[in-house]
C-alpha positions as a Markdown table, in Angstrom:
| # | Residue | x | y | z |
|---|---|---|---|---|
| 1 | Met | 44.6 | -48.5 | 31.6 |
| 2 | Gln | 44.9 | -47.0 | 28.1 |
| 3 | Leu | 41.8 | -47.1 | 26.0 |
| 4 | Arg | 39.7 | -44.9 | 23.7 |
| 5 | Ser | 36.2 | -46.2 | 24.0 |
| 6 | Ile | 33.4 | -44.5 | 22.0 |
| 7 | Leu | 31.0 | -43.9 | 24.8 |
| 8 | Ser | 28.3 | -41.3 | 23.9 |
| 9 | Phe | 25.5 | -40.1 | 26.0 |
| 10 | Ala | 22.5 | -42.5 | 26.3 |
| 11 | Leu | 20.0 | -39.9 | 27.6 |
| 12 | Pro | 17.9 | -37.0 | 26.3 |
| 13 | Leu | 20.3 | -34.4 | 24.8 |
| 14 | Leu | 19.1 | -31.0 | 23.5 |
| 15 | Leu | 21.7 | -29.8 | 21.0 |
| 16 | Ala | 20.8 | -27.0 | 18.6 |
| 17 | Ala | 22.0 | -23.8 | 17.1 |
| 18 | Cys | 22.0 | -20.9 | 19.6 |
| 19 | Gly | 18.7 | -19.2 | 19.8 |
| 20 | Asp | 16.7 | -22.2 | 18.5 |
| 21 | Ala | 13.9 | -23.0 | 21.0 |
| 22 | Gln | 13.2 | -26.7 | 21.7 |
| 23 | Val | 10.0 | -26.5 | 23.7 |
| 24 | Gly | 7.1 | -28.8 | 23.1 |
| 25 | Ser | 5.1 | -31.7 | 24.3 |
| 26 | Asp | 8.3 | -33.8 | 24.7 |
| 27 | Tyr | 10.3 | -31.1 | 26.5 |
| 28 | Pro | 12.7 | -33.0 | 28.8 |
| 29 | Gly | 12.5 | -30.6 | 31.7 |
| 30 | Glu | 15.1 | -28.5 | 33.5 |
| 31 | Ala | 18.7 | -29.3 | 32.5 |
| 32 | Leu | 21.3 | -30.6 | 34.9 |
| 33 | Leu | 24.0 | -28.8 | 32.8 |
| 34 | Thr | 23.8 | -26.4 | 29.9 |
| 35 | Leu | 26.9 | -25.6 | 27.8 |
| 36 | Glu | 27.6 | -23.1 | 25.1 |
| 37 | Gly | 30.1 | -23.8 | 22.4 |
| 38 | Thr | 31.4 | -23.3 | 18.8 |
| 39 | Ile | 32.4 | -25.8 | 16.2 |
| 40 | Val | 35.3 | -24.4 | 14.1 |
| 41 | Asn | 36.0 | -25.9 | 10.7 |
| 42 | Glu | 39.8 | -26.1 | 9.9 |
| 43 | Leu | 39.4 | -29.0 | 7.5 |
| 44 | Gly | 39.6 | -26.9 | 4.4 |
| 45 | Val | 36.6 | -28.6 | 3.0 |
| 46 | Ala | 32.9 | -28.8 | 4.0 |
| 47 | Pro | 32.0 | -32.0 | 6.0 |
| 48 | Ala | 30.2 | -34.7 | 4.0 |
| 49 | Gly | 27.0 | -34.3 | 5.9 |
| 50 | Pro | 25.4 | -32.7 | 9.0 |
| 51 | Val | 27.8 | -32.5 | 11.9 |
| 52 | Glu | 26.8 | -33.5 | 15.4 |
| 53 | Ala | 28.4 | -32.6 | 18.7 |
| 54 | Val | 28.8 | -35.8 | 20.7 |
| 55 | Leu | 29.8 | -36.6 | 24.3 |
| 56 | Val | 32.3 | -39.4 | 24.1 |
| 57 | Trp | 32.8 | -41.2 | 27.4 |
| 58 | Asn | 36.0 | -43.1 | 28.2 |
| 59 | Ala | 35.0 | -45.6 | 30.9 |
| 60 | Asp | 36.7 | -48.6 | 32.5 |
| 61 | Asp | 36.3 | -50.7 | 35.7 |
| 62 | Thr | 37.8 | -53.7 | 37.3 |
| 63 | Asp | 34.8 | -56.0 | 36.4 |
| 64 | Thr | 33.8 | -55.3 | 32.8 |
| 65 | Gly | 36.8 | -53.3 | 31.3 |
| 66 | Ser | 36.0 | -50.8 | 28.6 |
| 67 | Arg | 32.4 | -50.2 | 27.5 |
| 68 | Ile | 30.8 | -48.7 | 24.4 |
| 69 | Ile | 27.4 | -47.0 | 24.4 |
| 70 | Pro | 27.0 | -44.8 | 21.3 |
| 71 | Val | 24.1 | -42.4 | 21.0 |
| 72 | Arg | 24.1 | -39.3 | 18.8 |
| 73 | Ala | 22.6 | -35.8 | 19.2 |
| 74 | Ser | 22.1 | -33.5 | 16.2 |
| 75 | Ala | 23.7 | -30.1 | 15.7 |
| 76 | Thr | 22.4 | -27.5 | 13.3 |
| 77 | Gly | 23.8 | -24.4 | 11.8 |
| 78 | Ser | 26.5 | -23.2 | 9.4 |
| 79 | Phe | 30.2 | -23.2 | 10.2 |
| 80 | Pro | 31.6 | -22.0 | 12.4 |
| 81 | Ala | 28.4 | -23.1 | 14.2 |
| 82 | Ser | 27.4 | -22.0 | 17.7 |
| 83 | Phe | 25.6 | -24.7 | 19.7 |
| 84 | Thr | 23.8 | -25.2 | 23.0 |
| 85 | Leu | 24.0 | -28.6 | 24.7 |
| 86 | Ser | 21.7 | -29.3 | 27.6 |
| 87 | Ile | 22.0 | -32.5 | 29.7 |
| 88 | His | 18.9 | -33.6 | 31.4 |
| 89 | Ala | 19.9 | -36.9 | 33.2 |
| 90 | Pro | 22.9 | -38.7 | 34.6 |
| 91 | Pro | 25.0 | -40.7 | 32.2 |
| 92 | Pro | 24.1 | -44.3 | 31.4 |
| 93 | Glu | 25.3 | -47.0 | 33.8 |
| 94 | Gly | 28.1 | -48.1 | 31.4 |
| 95 | Ala | 29.6 | -44.6 | 31.3 |
| 96 | Leu | 30.7 | -44.6 | 34.9 |
| 97 | Asn | 34.2 | -45.7 | 36.1 |
| 98 | Asp | 34.2 | -47.9 | 39.2 |
| 99 | Phe | 37.5 | -48.6 | 40.9 |
| 100 | Ser | 36.0 | -49.4 | 44.3 |
| 101 | Glu | 37.4 | -52.9 | 44.4 |
| 102 | Phe | 41.1 | -52.0 | 44.6 |
| 103 | Ile | 41.1 | -48.3 | 45.6 |
| 104 | Phe | 39.4 | -46.6 | 48.5 |
| 105 | Glu | 36.6 | -44.8 | 46.7 |
| 106 | Asn | 32.9 | -44.3 | 47.5 |
| 107 | Thr | 31.7 | -42.9 | 44.2 |
| 108 | Arg | 31.8 | -43.6 | 40.5 |
| 109 | Val | 32.8 | -41.0 | 38.0 |
| 110 | Gly | 32.3 | -40.5 | 34.2 |
| 111 | Ile | 34.7 | -38.5 | 32.0 |
| 112 | Ala | 33.7 | -37.4 | 28.5 |
| 113 | Thr | 35.2 | -35.4 | 25.7 |
| 114 | Val | 33.1 | -33.2 | 23.4 |
| 115 | Glu | 33.6 | -34.2 | 19.8 |
| 116 | Ala | 32.2 | -33.4 | 16.3 |
| 117 | Ala | 31.2 | -36.3 | 14.1 |
| 118 | Leu | 28.9 | -37.2 | 11.3 |
| 119 | Asp | 27.3 | -39.9 | 13.5 |
| 120 | Glu | 28.0 | -41.9 | 16.7 |
| 121 | Ala | 29.7 | -44.6 | 14.7 |
| 122 | Ser | 32.4 | -42.2 | 13.6 |
| 123 | Ala | 33.0 | -40.6 | 16.9 |
| 124 | Gly | 36.2 | -41.2 | 18.8 |
| 125 | Glu | 39.9 | -40.4 | 18.6 |
| 126 | Gly | 41.2 | -40.8 | 15.0 |
| 127 | Thr | 37.8 | -41.1 | 13.4 |
| 128 | Ser | 35.8 | -38.0 | 14.5 |
| 129 | Leu | 35.9 | -34.7 | 12.7 |
| 130 | Gly | 37.1 | -32.7 | 15.7 |
| 131 | Val | 37.2 | -32.4 | 19.5 |
| 132 | Asp | 37.4 | -29.8 | 22.3 |
| 133 | Glu | 41.1 | -30.2 | 23.2 |
| 134 | Asn | 40.9 | -28.1 | 26.4 |
| 135 | His | 37.9 | -29.4 | 28.3 |
| 136 | Val | 36.3 | -32.6 | 29.5 |
| 137 | Ile | 32.8 | -33.1 | 31.1 |
| 138 | Val | 32.9 | -34.9 | 34.4 |
| 139 | Tyr | 29.9 | -36.5 | 36.2 |
| 140 | Val | 30.3 | -37.5 | 39.9 |
| 141 | Glu | 27.7 | -40.0 | 41.1 |
| 142 | Gly | 28.0 | -39.5 | 44.9 |
| 143 | Asp | 30.1 | -38.1 | 47.7 |
| 144 | Met | 33.8 | -38.1 | 46.8 |
| 145 | Ala | 36.4 | -39.4 | 49.3 |
| 146 | Glu | 39.1 | -36.9 | 50.5 |
| 147 | Gly | 42.5 | -38.3 | 49.6 |
| 148 | Gly | 41.0 | -40.9 | 47.2 |
| 149 | Leu | 42.0 | -41.5 | 43.6 |
| 150 | Trp | 39.4 | -39.1 | 42.2 |
| 151 | Ser | 40.0 | -36.2 | 44.6 |
| 152 | Asn | 43.7 | -36.6 | 43.9 |
| 153 | Phe | 43.1 | -36.7 | 40.2 |
| 154 | Phe | 40.9 | -33.6 | 40.2 |
| 155 | Gly | 43.0 | -31.5 | 42.6 |
| 156 | Gly | 40.3 | -31.8 | 45.4 |
| 157 | Arg | 36.8 | -33.2 | 46.0 |
| 158 | Leu | 34.0 | -32.5 | 43.5 |
| 159 | Ala | 30.4 | -32.3 | 44.5 |
| 160 | Pro | 28.0 | -34.9 | 43.1 |
| 161 | Gly | 26.7 | -33.9 | 39.6 |
| 162 | Tyr | 28.2 | -32.4 | 36.4 |
| 163 | His | 31.4 | -30.4 | 36.1 |
| 164 | Val | 33.2 | -28.6 | 33.3 |
| 165 | Met | 36.9 | -29.3 | 33.6 |
| 166 | Glu | 40.0 | -27.8 | 31.9 |
| 167 | Val | 42.8 | -30.1 | 30.9 |
| 168 | Trp | 46.6 | -29.8 | 30.4 |
| 169 | Pro | 48.6 | -32.7 | 28.9 |
| 170 | Arg | 51.7 | -34.0 | 30.7 |
| 171 | Glu | 55.0 | -33.6 | 28.8 |
| 172 | Pro | 58.3 | -35.0 | 30.2 |
| 173 | Gly | 60.2 | -32.3 | 31.9 |
| 174 | Gly | 57.3 | -29.8 | 31.6 |
| 175 | Ala | 55.7 | -27.9 | 34.5 |
| 176 | Val | 52.6 | -30.0 | 34.6 |
| 177 | Asp | 54.6 | -33.2 | 34.6 |
| 178 | Ala | 56.8 | -32.0 | 37.4 |
| 179 | Glu | 53.9 | -30.8 | 39.5 |
| 180 | Leu | 52.0 | -34.1 | 39.2 |
| 181 | Gln | 55.1 | -36.2 | 39.8 |
| 182 | Ala | 55.9 | -34.3 | 42.9 |
| 183 | Ala | 52.3 | -34.7 | 44.2 |
| 184 | Phe | 52.5 | -38.5 | 43.5 |
| 185 | Asp | 55.8 | -38.8 | 45.3 |
| 186 | Ala | 54.5 | -36.9 | 48.3 |
| 187 | Cys | 51.3 | -39.0 | 48.4 |
| 188 | Asp | 53.1 | -42.3 | 48.0 |
| 189 | Ala | 55.7 | -41.4 | 50.7 |
| 190 | Val | 53.1 | -41.1 | 53.4 |
| 191 | Ala | 50.8 | -44.0 | 52.2 |
| 192 | Thr | 50.7 | -46.9 | 54.7 |
| 193 | Thr | 48.0 | -49.2 | 53.2 |
| 194 | Glu | 47.5 | -50.7 | 49.8 |
| 195 | Ala | 44.4 | -48.6 | 49.2 |
| 196 | Glu | 46.3 | -45.4 | 50.1 |
| 197 | His | 49.1 | -46.3 | 47.7 |
| 198 | Asn | 46.6 | -47.1 | 45.0 |
| 199 | Ala | 44.9 | -43.7 | 45.6 |
| 200 | Cys | 48.1 | -42.0 | 44.7 |
| 201 | Ile | 47.6 | -43.2 | 41.1 |
| 202 | Gly | 45.2 | -40.3 | 40.8 |
| 203 | Tyr | 48.3 | -38.0 | 40.3 |
| 204 | Asp | 49.7 | -40.3 | 37.6 |
| 205 | Gly | 47.2 | -39.8 | 34.7 |
| 206 | Lys | 48.1 | -38.4 | 31.3 |
| 207 | Leu | 46.4 | -35.1 | 32.0 |
| 208 | Lys | 46.1 | -32.5 | 34.7 |
| 209 | Val | 42.3 | -32.1 | 35.1 |
| 210 | Arg | 40.9 | -29.2 | 37.1 |
| 211 | Pro | 37.5 | -27.4 | 37.4 |
| 212 | Ser | 37.0 | -24.6 | 34.9 |
| 213 | Ala | 37.2 | -21.2 | 36.5 |
| 214 | Glu | 34.1 | -20.3 | 34.5 |
| 215 | Gly | 32.2 | -23.4 | 35.6 |
| 216 | Ala | 29.1 | -24.1 | 33.5 |
| 217 | Asp | 29.7 | -20.7 | 31.8 |
| 218 | Ala | 32.8 | -21.9 | 30.1 |
| 219 | Thr | 32.6 | -21.7 | 26.3 |
| 220 | Leu | 33.7 | -24.9 | 24.5 |
| 221 | Thr | 35.5 | -24.8 | 21.2 |
| 222 | Val | 35.2 | -28.0 | 19.1 |
| 223 | Arg | 38.0 | -27.8 | 16.5 |
| 224 | Met | 37.5 | -29.8 | 13.3 |
| 225 | Ala | 40.9 | -30.5 | 11.7 |
| 226 | Pro | 42.9 | -33.5 | 10.3 |
| 227 | Ser | 43.1 | -36.2 | 12.9 |
| 228 | Glu | 46.9 | -35.9 | 13.1 |
| 229 | Asp | 46.6 | -32.3 | 14.1 |
| 230 | Leu | 44.1 | -32.9 | 17.0 |
| 231 | Glu | 45.1 | -33.5 | 20.6 |
| 232 | Tyr | 42.3 | -35.6 | 22.2 |
| 233 | Pro | 42.2 | -35.4 | 26.0 |
| 234 | Asp | 43.2 | -38.9 | 27.2 |
| 235 | Trp | 42.9 | -39.1 | 31.0 |
| 236 | His | 44.1 | -42.7 | 31.5 |
């Protein structure tokens, strides 16, 4: 299931320099999640134009495969630039992963990286200016099954709504790789149905993904650097 779909947030996003008020007649209401972050420029040169912080969703399901829904949100300020990103609605339909047909799951989940790009067309691994290498944003649509793929993948059940998650890449022979392999083996050893075996795939992703200890108070760092120097969180 490897893919790198450019799936940005098709909903009202409020993204501005810290301290800039965005209140007016079109104020979108109370945010479901508000994040603070910094864009750090390690490119050695100034970007060619204004830089935006973009949520890039990587979505797949058994019916439609990968999906692309690019929508940009503007960022303002000098570099390094502090920003506030407020999310006011659930992600669009196409941003949600649905594996209910072959795995015992009763909810859909969206997983997004936070990236810096000149526009939505240039967002995505290898083409964006930068990425937060240590976090992903997760949206859970409904109640998560205990012992299902998603609860295995996230180290436990997540409540419906948005979550800030920390990520650690797997490396052969490394501590994270050994931990997840042991969890997969233990899960698979006691699985008695096809759905239970499939749910063990939750331990077999490229990343260890766990809730941030700071929750929504976590500070994101979007690092702009040459593409070969960036490590994009790839959960598949």
